[in-house]
C-alpha positions as CSV (number, residue, x, y, z in Angstrom):
1,M,0.0,0.0,0.0
2,E,2.9,2.4,0.7
3,A,4.3,2.0,-2.8
4,F,0.8,2.7,-4.2
5,L,0.2,5.8,-2.1
6,I,3.7,7.3,-2.5
7,S,3.6,6.7,-6.3
8,T,0.1,8.3,-6.5
9,G,1.1,11.3,-4.5
10,I,4.4,12.0,-6.1
11,V,3.1,11.7,-9.7
12,A,0.0,13.7,-9.0
13,L,2.1,16.5,-7.6
14,A,4.8,16.2,-10.2
15,E,2.3,16.4,-13.0
16,I,0.9,19.8,-12.0
17,G,2.2,22.2,-14.7
18,D,4.0,19.3,-16.5
19,K,4.1,19.2,-20.3
20,T,1.6,16.3,-20.4
21,Q,-0.8,18.3,-18.3
22,L,-0.3,21.2,-20.7
23,L,-1.0,18.7,-23.5
24,S,-4.3,17.7,-21.7
25,F,-5.3,21.4,-21.9
26,I,-4.5,21.6,-25.6
27,L,-6.3,18.4,-26.5
28,A,-9.4,19.5,-24.5
29,A,-9.4,22.9,-26.2
30,K,-8.9,21.4,-29.6
31,Y,-11.4,18.6,-29.6
32,R,-13.9,19.5,-26.8
33,K,-14.7,15.8,-26.2
34,P,-13.5,15.1,-22.7
35,W,-14.3,11.4,-22.3
36,P,-12.3,10.1,-25.3
37,I,-9.4,12.3,-24.2
38,V,-9.5,11.0,-20.6
39,L,-9.7,7.4,-21.8
40,G,-6.8,8.1,-24.2
41,I,-4.7,9.5,-21.4
42,L,-5.5,6.4,-19.3
43,V,-4.5,4.0,-22.0
44,A,-1.3,5.9,-22.9
45,T,-0.3,6.2,-19.2
46,L,-0.9,2.5,-18.4
47,V,1.2,1.4,-21.3
48,N,3.9,4.0,-20.7
49,H,4.2,3.5,-17.0
50,A,4.0,-0.3,-17.3
51,L,7.0,-0.2,-19.6
52,A,8.8,2.3,-17.3
53,G,8.0,0.2,-14.3
54,A,9.3,-3.0,-16.0
55,V,12.5,-1.1,-16.8
56,G,12.9,-0.1,-13.1
57,A,12.3,-3.6,-11.8
58,W,14.7,-5.0,-14.4
59,L,17.4,-2.4,-13.4
60,M,17.0,-3.4,-9.7
61,R,17.7,-7.0,-10.5
62,L,20.5,-6.2,-12.9
63,I,22.4,-3.6,-10.7
64,G,21.6,-5.0,-7.3
65,P,20.4,-3.3,-4.1
66,D,23.6,-1.6,-2.9
67,A,24.4,0.2,-6.2
68,M,20.7,0.8,-6.8
69,R,20.4,2.5,-3.4
70,W,22.9,5.2,-4.5
71,I,21.5,5.5,-8.0
72,L,17.9,5.9,-6.7
73,G,18.9,8.2,-3.8
74,L,20.8,10.5,-6.0
75,G,18.2,10.2,-8.8
76,F,15.4,11.2,-6.5
77,I,17.4,14.2,-5.3
78,A,18.0,15.1,-9.0
79,M,14.3,14.7,-9.6
80,A,13.7,17.2,-6.8
81,A,15.9,19.8,-8.6
82,W,14.2,19.0,-11.9
83,M,10.8,19.6,-10.4
84,L,11.8,23.2,-9.9
85,V,12.3,23.7,-13.7
86,P,9.1,24.8,-15.5
87,D,7.9,22.6,-18.3
88,K,6.9,23.8,-21.7
89,I,5.3,21.7,-24.4
90,D,6.9,21.5,-27.8
91,E,4.8,22.1,-31.0
92,D,5.8,18.6,-32.2
93,E,4.4,17.0,-29.1
94,A,1.2,19.0,-29.2
95,N,0.6,18.0,-32.8
96,A,1.8,14.3,-32.5
97,G,-0.7,12.0,-34.1
98,S,-3.0,14.9,-35.0
99,G,-4.2,13.3,-38.2
100,A,-8.0,13.0,-38.4
101,K,-7.8,9.3,-39.2
102,F,-6.9,8.5,-35.5
103,G,-9.9,10.3,-34.0
104,V,-9.9,12.0,-30.7
105,F,-9.1,8.8,-28.7
106,G,-6.3,7.6,-31.0
107,T,-4.7,11.1,-31.3
108,T,-4.7,11.4,-27.5
109,V,-3.1,8.0,-27.0
110,I,-0.4,8.7,-29.5
111,A,0.3,12.3,-28.4
112,F,0.2,11.5,-24.7
113,F,2.4,8.4,-25.0
114,L,5.0,10.3,-27.0
115,A,4.9,13.4,-24.7
116,E,5.4,11.1,-21.7
117,M,8.6,9.6,-23.1
118,G,11.5,10.8,-21.0
119,D,9.2,13.0,-18.9
120,K,9.6,13.5,-15.2
121,T,6.8,11.2,-14.3
122,Q,8.0,8.4,-16.5
123,I,11.5,8.7,-15.0
124,A,9.9,8.8,-11.5
125,T,8.0,5.6,-12.4
126,V,11.3,3.9,-13.3
127,G,12.8,4.9,-10.0
128,L,9.8,4.0,-7.9
129,A,9.6,0.6,-9.6
130,A,13.2,0.0,-8.7
131,K,12.7,1.1,-5.1
132,Y,9.5,-0.8,-4.3
133,A,9.0,-4.5,-4.8
134,S,5.4,-4.2,-6.0
135,L,5.5,-3.3,-9.7
136,T,1.7,-3.4,-9.8
137,A,1.3,-1.0,-6.9
138,V,3.7,1.4,-8.5
139,V,2.2,1.4,-11.9
140,A,-1.4,1.6,-10.5
141,G,-0.2,4.5,-8.3
142,T,1.6,6.5,-10.9
143,T,-1.3,6.0,-13.3
144,L,-3.8,7.2,-10.7
145,G,-1.6,10.2,-10.0
146,M,-1.5,11.0,-13.7
147,M,-5.3,10.7,-13.9
148,L,-5.8,12.9,-10.8
149,A,-3.8,15.7,-12.4
150,N,-4.9,15.3,-16.0
151,A,-8.6,14.4,-15.9
152,P,-9.6,17.7,-14.2
153,A,-7.4,19.5,-16.7
154,V,-9.4,18.0,-19.5
155,F,-12.8,18.8,-17.9
156,I,-12.0,22.2,-16.4
157,G,-9.5,23.3,-19.0
158,H,-7.7,26.7,-18.8
159,R,-9.8,28.0,-15.9
160,L,-7.9,25.5,-13.7
161,A,-4.5,26.3,-15.1
162,E,-5.0,30.0,-14.4
163,K,-5.9,29.5,-10.7
164,L,-3.5,26.6,-9.7
165,P,-0.5,27.7,-7.8
166,V,2.0,25.7,-9.8
167,R,5.2,27.0,-8.2
168,P,4.2,26.0,-4.6
169,V,3.0,22.6,-5.8
170,H,6.3,22.0,-7.6
171,I,8.2,23.0,-4.4
172,V,6.2,20.4,-2.4
173,A,6.8,17.7,-5.0
174,A,10.5,18.6,-5.0
175,L,10.6,18.3,-1.2
176,I,9.0,14.9,-1.4
177,F,11.5,13.7,-4.0
178,A,14.4,15.1,-1.9
179,A,13.1,13.4,1.2
180,L,12.6,10.1,-0.7
181,G,16.2,10.5,-2.0
182,V,17.6,11.0,1.5
183,V,15.6,8.1,3.0
184,T,16.8,5.9,0.2
185,L,20.4,6.8,0.8
186,V,20.3,6.3,4.5
187,S,18.1,3.1,4.5
188,G,21.0,0.9,3.8
189,G,19.6,-0.4,0.5
190,A,16.4,-1.8,1.9
191,V,13.7,-2.2,-0.7
192,L,10.4,-1.1,0.7
193,Q,7.4,-3.3,0.1
């Protein structure tokens, strides 16, 4: 349960103001069909985070707990610093898969999957899956975190973006990542369940 709750919280906070949340706003404004967009985000996130989680679990087995403790601890601290850098969406990502032949759902799946590649939340999923033994709990948590941040963005649109205090949310997320990094470094390599 800890892996699920931490994964959900970290990703939900990390996603505020992230480029994939900005993409959610763009897709909502462009298509004005929230349900296919939300379902597309869900499918893209499940596939993307399942792959990222599998990579994290594989790295843990490959590298071993002692080396992984240092990689994860320093990685989470680096993620804390990265959280403080504002995200912007590229034109290419906003228009990825924008062909009419894919429809709203297909366009959302393609665009969201591509935008999430190498994104903070995908890298966080790799790290969380390496840290926690329950891959299912991590992927379910990170996916729920993405949905908690992006579904309201689709339904509420730009009104939410204008009122959300992005900087304080990013600072809280950075503090959580930093704390997770420090705990990982001082835990002696123990993998949490």
